[in-house]
C-alpha positions, 0 to 999 in steps of 0.5 A: 500500500503506497501513500504520499507524504509531506514533501515541504521539508524536503523541498525547502532544504533542497532550495537551500542547496544542501547536498546531504539528504535529510528526511524526517519521513520515508517517501513510501510506506508498506508492511508486507507483500504476499505471493502464492506458492507453486506459481506456474508459467513461463513469465515471472509473476508480479509480487508488488510495486514500489514507488517513491515520492521522489519519482516525479518528472524525469528525475534520474533515480534508480530502485535497488533491492537487497536481502534474502533472495534478491537477484536470484528469486526476486528481481526489481525493475530499477525504473518502475520499482516492480518486484517479480518472482523469478523462480517457483516458491515453496512455502514448506521450504521457506515461508517468508523473505526479508528484503530491503529497498532503496532509491539512489541517483542513477548517475552518482549512485548516491542514496537519495533516501535511507533503505526501507525493509519489507517482508514478502510472505509466501501464501500456502496452497494445498499442495502436500498430501497427508502422510503416515510417517510411522506406518505401517502399524501393528496392533493386537487385541484379545479375542472376544473383546467387546465393541469399542475396545481400543486397539491402537492409534494412527497419526498422519501429518500434513506439511501445509500451513495448519493456520491458513485455510483447511489445507492441513485439516485431516479427516480419518476413515477406514477403507478396508477392515469393516465391519470388524474395526472402526476409527474415531475422530482422534484416529483411534482404531476400535473394535466394531464387532463383538465375538471375534474368535481367534480360533476362527480368524487370528489376523486382520488387515485394516486400511486407514485413509487420512484426507485434508481440506476437512474431507471435502472435495479437492482435498489430498489424501494418504493411506496406511495399513494396520495389521491387527492380531487377536491374542489368545484367551483360555476359552477352549477346554482340552479334548482327548482325540478319543474316549478310550485308549488301550495299551499292551505293556509287557510284564518285564517293563522297567519301573519308570519306563513309558508304557503308553502316551495319551494327548488332549488337544487344546485349540488355545495356544501357549500357556492357555493350551498347557494341561496336566494329566492325572489318574483319578479312577480305576483299579490298582492306581498305585501300580501306574503313574502318568506324567506330563511331557511339556514339549509335546503336551502328552501324558506318559503312562509308566509303572510304579510297581512291576507287573506280573502276568501270572497275577493280573492280566488287565487294568482299567484306569481313568485319565483326566487332562486339566488346563493349567490356567483357569478359564474366563469363567473361573471354572477349570477346563478338563476332559477325561478318557478311559485307559485299558492296560493289557499285561503281556506275558514276557519271557522272564529269567528263572527265579531261585528259591533263595537269593543266597545259599549258605552250605557247610563242609568239613575240610577232610570231605572226600571228592564228589561229596554233595555240599548242597542243592540250589533250585530255580523255577521258570514262572512263565506260562510256558514252563521251561527246563532249567540248566545249572552251572558255576561261574568259573570266574568265581571258582578259578581253582575249580574246587566245586562242580554242580549237576546241570539238571538237579543243581547239586553242588559237589566237591571237586578238589580237597579243601583246606580250612587253614588256607580258605575258610569261606568259598563264595561262588556264583551259580547260574540258572539258564532256560533251555528254551531261551538261553538269554534268560539267565539268573544268578545266585550266590553260594557261600560255602563254609569249610569246617575244621578238623584236627589235621595240624600239630601245634608249632612255635610261631617264631624261633625262640632264643633263651640264654644262660650265664656262663659258669652259672648255677644249674637251673638258671636258664633265662629269657624265654617264655614259650607261646605256641600257635595252635592252628585249630584254636585248641589248648595243648596238653603239655610240653615235653623234652626227648629222653636224652635232653630231660636233664639238660638244664642241670648238665649245661650249667657249668659250661663256658662260651669257649667250648660251646656258644649255643645249644639247640634244645628240641621240644615236643608240643602236643594238642588235645585234638581228636586224634591228638597232634604233636610236633617237635620244635627247636629252642636255641639257648645261648651262653652269655657273659653275665654280671654277678647279679645275673644281668646279661652283658655279652653273648658274643665269643671274646678273643683270648686275652694275652698274658699279662707282661707287656703294657700298652706303652710297650706295644706302641713303642714296638709298633713305632719301631717297625714303621720306622724300619720300613721307612728307612728300607723304602728310602734306601731302595729309592736312592739306589734306583736313582744312582743307577739311572744314566746321567745323560738322557737319551734323545728319544726320552727328551720329551722337553724338546718334542712331544710325539704320540704314536697312538694311530696306525703307522708312524716312523722316522718321518713323524719326528720331522713333522715339527722341529723346534730348533727352527724356532730357536734359530730363526736365522737359518730359515731360508724357506719352508720344508714340504710335507713328507707324508703326501705331496700337497696340491698347492705349494705356498711360498713364504712371503716377505713380511714387514716385521722380521727378526734381527736377521731378517727372518719373519717367524710369525709369517713362517707360522702363518704359512704352516697353519694355512698349509695345514688348514687348506689341504683337504687331501692330506691325512691327519698328522700323528704328531702335535705341533706347538708354536710358542714363539713370542718374538724377539725384542720383548721386554717380558722375555721368553715365557717358555721354560725351555733352555732356562737355567732357573726352571730346573732348580726352582721347579719341583716335579714330584707332583707329576708322580701323583698324576698317574703312570703316564706322568710318573716316568716324566717326573722321574726324569726331571727328578734325576736331572735335579739330583745330578745338579745338586753335587 
């Protein structure tokens, strides 16, 4: 909206020639402009027109536009002030733009008035349909829910302006899912049909529509789907598939083993379909039990007691299946069925008349004596004959036999109670009709005692008597007999020639006889009586005056008193001194017989030669010549190896470091070492080469003991004799040299 302003103040100042534009009021006034979004067409759309009161006549003015979207989205005619939208506008992206307009001098670009700010608002049109951002939806409701029960809520959003017109006013409706469900004005889905049964239909697909413009013509719409599931409630009882069951159970079925299965089906699911089984009626309910198998929801019939076909062949039971959870009415859901059990005759093993047999037999019983009889019976309807046998793992020595038909146990080998008092064997009874049916029984056989062992001493007894003692002083022996039959003995007697032993042996001494062997006859009171002869050892010991034993060992004869202990020691010392003098004399005599000049082949100080390999000879002694090191002035070259002809000949090099006569001993040694190390065709030497040359001109001098005047006199070679026979000869040679130099 444009209106004229009072221009008098401005005109008066311009007449005065003032260059600075000072205005108290703007030349135009407006608040905001409006433009519809989503315009279409090839030409720009006119948004509005600006006009200033300075635009009179042909003044040279220009309109300038700045701000959001100026020059890109919005453009202004600098002569007329018309504003056009150059691009498509979308309110959902940007709802308004803030711009600034100003009038400047076209020639000088000087502002003729301050800038003015205005707003261009984009007016909404219904160009966005409703959308269900969170769809598709899932919902659930219990089956048999009443009408009006809430299921879930859906929500749609519209990007149009909710405060301008009806572009964002939504209305919800159900396109699919009637007459089961409905939706209210708050977009809540509710149950519209009562009595919906999950067992008939569990899942429903509902299509919901949201339409803007209040649902009027021309409005936009959006849809979504809602999957509604009916949850289960316990509204169905368990039901057996048939009213009666019949099972055939063998009589040898083990305790707790399954004999049959029953099942009551329930149309419900989960916990609502879980049932428990029980026996509520019938005969002999204490014989059977029924348990619930949770994974399969079956009732398993098993035994609490063993069955016996010969005693009872049929059982009638009443089985009930009851839901674990209560029904919706509070009354428990259950169903019952009749179970008939037919006992089947099974081929059972024979049964012994006793679980354990105990028999007795004397140890002197003859072979084939009948010890006892075992008996077993086949309790099946078809009586089978029984064969008996002994498990030889329990009778390894085969001391017993059994009759295969009548079960009589007889003796096969003699028994000895002193060896084994009890014998435990296992007897088996096997059906002739079915050899797999076997029973076992334990037979304990006790061996009775007879008097067949004489009493014996349990150990070798020893007694003692004092030397030169009085008659009747035998000490230290209390006889304790071992009676094999736990009988008391009648007495102990001595043979006729020993009856006066105690009196005769009194005055004997240890020097004549150290011990005596006294035979003793022991007799028991068995039937018949048994006797044995045992030996008692009596030692003669030295005793004190009180009769206390001091020593039972024989003593050495005491020398006659005449020489004291000191005299004996002096005699022994003289003998030892005499032996030492003899040894020294023999040693000195051997040293005098040794030659003063040592032979060349024994001078081990100059050359050490080993002949522990095959071969050897004169050439071996020339393998090393120590004189070469002692006199390096005579070296003109090197000697070739004589044991083989070397493939390569190494000539000594002229070294830079030589001795006083121009001979380099170090180079000589290196050549020899190189020749020995690099000749693979040569056999190993049988001599030891040692190069101990330290060089000449050394301040320390030679470290070798060879040709030294002080080493022979200062060195003691007696320790070499302690190294063994190989060094003893070397020590003697050096010792001889020292003895020769002493005079």
